[in-house]
Residue, then its C-alpha position, 0 to 999 in steps of 0.5 A: x195622688x199627685x205625680x212626682x216631679x223629676x228633673x233629669x240632667x244630661x251632661x253632654x260630655x261625659x262619658x264615650x257614648x252619645x245621647x242624642x236619643x236619651x230624651x226619646x228613651x226617657x220618654x218611652x220608658x219613664x212612667x207616666x202615671x207616676x211621674x211628671x218630669x223635664x229634661x235638660x241639658x248641662x251647658x258649662x262646668x258647675x251648670x249641672x249643679x246650678x241647674x239641680x239647685x233650681x230644681x230644689x227651689x222649685x219643688x222637684x221631688x227627685x234629680x236625676x244625673x246622667x253621666x259619671x261620678x263628677x256628673x253625680x257630684x255636680x247634681x248631687x251636692x245640692x241635694x245633700x241634707x234635703x228631702x230631694x232624691x238623686x237618680x242616676x242613670x250612669x253615662x260615665x266613662x268609669x260610673x264608680x258610684x254606678x257600680x258599687x250600688x249595682x244600677x244597670x248600665x243600659x239606659x233602659x234598665x236605669x230608667x225602671x230603677x227610677x220608675x221603682x222610685x225606692x230610695x235609700x238614705x246614704x252617707x256623704x263626705x265633705x273634704x274642706x267643706x267641698x262635697x264628695x259623694x263617692x271616692x276622694x284621694x290624694x297623690x298619684x290618682x289625683x295626678x292621674x284625674x288630673x291629666x285625664x281631665x286635661x284630655x278631650x278623649x275619653x274612655x279607659x286606653x285614655x286613662x291607662x296612658x295616664x295611670x302608666x305615665x304617672x306610675x313612671x314618674x310620680x314619686x312618694x309623697x309625705x303626709x301626716x294623718x290624723x284620726x280622733x284616735x291616732x296621729x301618725x307619719x308616713x310616705x304614700x303613693x297615693x291615699x284614697x279616701x273612699x264612701x263607696x267601694x269602687x274609684x271606676x272602670x271596676x276597680x275597687x279600692x275600698x272593698x269593705x267601703x259601706x256607703x251607710x256605715x258612717x264611716x271613711x275607709x282610707x287606702x294608703x298605697x306605697x309605690x309598688x316596684x315593679x315586681x310588686x306591680x302584679x301582686x298589688x294589682x291583681x289583689x285590688x282586682x280580686x278585692x283584697x287590695x287591704x291584704x296586698x304589700x304596701x298597703x294600709x286601711x283604716x277606718x274612721x269617723x273624720x280625719x285630716x291629711x296634711x300633705x307637704x303643698x298644696x295640691x290637686x285633690x281627685x273629688x268624684x274623678x274632677x280634680x280639684x286644687x286644695x290647701x295642703x291640710x285635708x279636713x275630711x267628715x262624714x255626714x252620716x245618712x244625708x243623701x237620698x237616692x234612688x236604688x233597686x230595691x232588689x239589691x237590698x240587704x239585711x243593713x249589718x251587711x250592707x243594703x247594696x251590692x258589691x259587685 
């Protein structure tokens, strides 16, 4: 039986952990009986996407993203709609999609998952034609992502700084929400568009999100006051944000979000300036991904671990 070809793409600047030993770790733990592999390093914004596209053209079977959610988006987006599978070695700051999938944060253990070579198909989302694999958002969280992305420092302390700063300064915005079944207007502090259940740092924003249900989970949060903030925060941590005050949730296969102006959108942790009208669609089971077979559960609940 022919070996499968794997390309590992390392983002050297994602997360806070050093990656100098990663090539040695991959060489030591990858199953050479099953795979021929190569390791490449992205050198600039957008380079990981180019390296992924090149891997498809050269007939690789698996492309592995080594980084956080932004790296996963860059590497994974070209693979959507192909037979090439996405593998993940989590090395970002928040690692939201990796947590949802139940992937280990230890590189050696993550490589052991790749060695299993167990594939599942997951949904993806497009927002005005741009691919999103895990989480997107507009409003407060997009502004936090924008500020965080401009800061050379990484880690939860930096992220928390911008959460606090923008909580104090950011105001609710007016939105019109259009789904196939309903149209309504609302004021919101932020709107999360969720394919997976977590936006990083073990913060679940959409506890019922399922990567294989053909639905977007939408969480609309009005700005909590200081007295409400601990309640909303506690319910978010306990995966009950959909029951919190000033929160509205819905599920849909597509929607439009009409904003007051053009503004930044957080797509898989990366801030992107976009038009005021956001056209959002689900693409069911459009991406092959390498997962831990032990996490498999009956399809009616979810194929993935939710803790």
